[in-house]
C-alpha positions, 0 to 999 in steps of 0.5 A, a space after each residue: 644735762 642731755 635732753 630727749 629731744 632725739 628720736 625715739 626707736 620707732 621714729 628712727 626706723 620710720 625716718 630711715 624708711 622715708 629717707 630710703 625712699 627719697 634717696 632712691 628717688 634722688 638717685 634716679 633724678 641724679 642718674 637722669 641728670 648724669 645724662 645731661 652734661 649741663 645739670 647740677 643735681 649730680 653735684 658733690 653733696 646735693 643728695 646729702 642736702 636733699 636728705 637733710 631737707 627731707 628729714 626736716 620735713 619728715 620731723 616737721 622742723 622749720 629750716 632755722 636758716 636764712 630767716 630774714 631780720 627786719 632791723 638791726 640784729 643786736 641783742 633783740 631782734 624782729 623776725 616775721 613781724 615778731 620780736 625775739 631775744 637774739 643769741 645768733 648774731 656776733 654783734 659783740 659790743 652792740 656797735 652795729 646800730 650805734 649812731 656814731 658808727 652809722 654816721 661815720 658810714 653815711 659821711 664816707 658815702 656822702 664823700 666817696 659813694 657806696 663803692 670804691 669802684 676799682 681795685 685799690 692798686 689802681 684807682 680804688 684807694 681812699 684815705 680811710 683805708 690808710 686810717 683804718 689799716 694804721 689803726 688796726 696795726 696800732 692795736 697789734 703793735 705791728 709795722 703795717 696792715 692790709 684790709 681786704 673786702 672779706 674775711 673768708 677770702 682774706 684767709 683764702 687768699 693769703 694762706 694760698 699765696 704764701 704757702 706752696 707745694 714744698 711747704 707744711 701747714 700744721 693747724 688746729 683741728 678745729 680751724 675755720 673753713 676759710 683757713 682749710 681752703 686757703 691751705 688746700 689752695 696752697 698745695 702745702 702738706 696739711 697736718 691737723 693736730 687735736 684741738 688746742 693741743 700745743 704738745 700735739 702741734 709740736 710733735 707734728 712740726 718735729 715730725 714733718 718740718 725738716 723736709 718742708 721749705 716753709 712752715 706755718 702754724 695755724 690757730 684761732 684766737 677764740 674758737 667760734 664753735 667752743 668759745 675756748 682760747 688757746 695757750 698762745 705763749 706755748 704755741 709762740 714758743 713751738 713756732 720759734 723752736 721749729 722756725 715756723 710762722 705762727 698765724 692767729 685768726 682773730 675773727 672772734 677775738 678783737 674786742 672780745 678777749 683781754 681787758 680792753 678787747 685788744 685780743 688773745 695776746 692781751 688776754 694771755 699776756 704775750 707780746 704780740 710781736 710773738 705772732 708773725 701773722 695776725 688775721 681778723 675780720 671787720 664783721 664782728 666787733 667792728 660791725 662792717 664787713 672785710 678782713 685784715 692782715 697785720 704784720 711786719 712791713 715786708 709781709 704787708 707790702 708783698 700782699 699789697 702787691 701780689 696777693 690775688 684776693 687783694 690786687 684783683 679785687 675791688 677795694 673795700 667799700 669806703 662806708 664799710 672801712 669808715 664804720 670799722 674805723 669808728 667802731 675801733 675808736 669806740 672800743 678804745 675809748 669805751 672799754 667797758 663795753 668789753 667788760 659788760 660783754 665778759 660779764 655777760 658770757 661768763 654769767 650765761 655760761 655758769 648759770 647754764 652749768 648750774 642747770 646741768 647744761 653742757 657748755 663744753 670748754 667755753 671760756 665765757 668770754 663771748 661764745 657759749 655752746 649748749 651741747 645736745 648730743 645729736 643734730 636732730 635734738 639740736 634742731 628741735 631744741 633751736 625750734 623750741 626756743 624760737 617758739 618761746 621767743 629766743 632766737 639761737 642757731 643750731 650747729 649740726 653735723 657735719 660742722 661739728 661731730 654728731 655727738 657734739 651737735 649744739 646750740 651756739 649763744 653769741 652774747 653781747 654787751 647789750 644783753 641784760 642779766 634779766 634776758 640772760 637768766 630768761 634764755 638759760 631758764 627756757 633752754 634748761 626748761 625745754 630740754 627738761 620737758 622734751 621727750 624723744 620725737 615721734 614722726 608725724 603721719 
């Protein structure tokens, strides 16, 4: 079901006129800035950002981004002194805010302080780092693991470091920005294949592999925009046939996929050794901040001594490592949290479909989009739900194609059935009550 949250014909024309006036003013400012070699108004994307802001102002839409949360953002949150149902945080298992996780972080502060105060290569190594890496390696059945200070930086530095101009990277068209930035940094030839299409990935490798020194096949375990899952066995077989490394980004898969939350290999029944490079983040299920690479010892040892984003960066803060380690221990001990999360996501997806909402290809594991079909429509629907006490973020062009603009619902093990039913009912009602927008005078 698509609502009428877009613009009427007269409103579109009026908005275009206003934006044209703003654009002309922005171009004048850019011309002035061009005369100043130290100016910033002429940077790529600045004009587009100004036009987006102008469109929001013309439509009377409050900026939905950068709203400060006044406490732990779980299934519920508090913003601006008001309580909200929250579907905008990836606190999948409710471990951010768990007293045991907080106690582990506080104990690490008492022992080590807040910061590692150095690169781990020199004097920033702490026992909790090795303990966390051993636990993550055990999850994937790998020989070793290495933790980094940022999930985004993990992909950038690892992909950028392992591949070079004589190499090939074949990646899903929906891969995360961090992977794209790492691929760009590497200088390798990049070929995107249609989302989750393993046959297209094989064709790309068949066409391009011969002239490349090394090849990387790059996918995600659980895609954050669509909430769908790859056929891991098929992709692993493709990588083997073409002598390519297979790298899987598990940022939204650990703690979400599989009967016990071990990730996409458990979900798909694939031996984890079929994947050469496991990447993940500490900021979702593990309620901390950072990233990791798990794989063979030779890979991890190479990265430990040479990856720029590890060697030349401060070590992961000890309280964050301790929080992630405790979260992983709770995940192992309480798999019922994973079952609750998956049941909640499946319930949300199925209820939404029954109400005629477009949930795309969601597997119903932790992420469910509601596709609206226009950026204006998605922004207006998000605002309507926020007014009803439900916090969910719009995903707008260019993050997704304009026709795929959506709301993205992150489910949690802590959501109740009543809260899920309320959110679906409110979303369907807001769409049904909507009409094409007119611009305020």
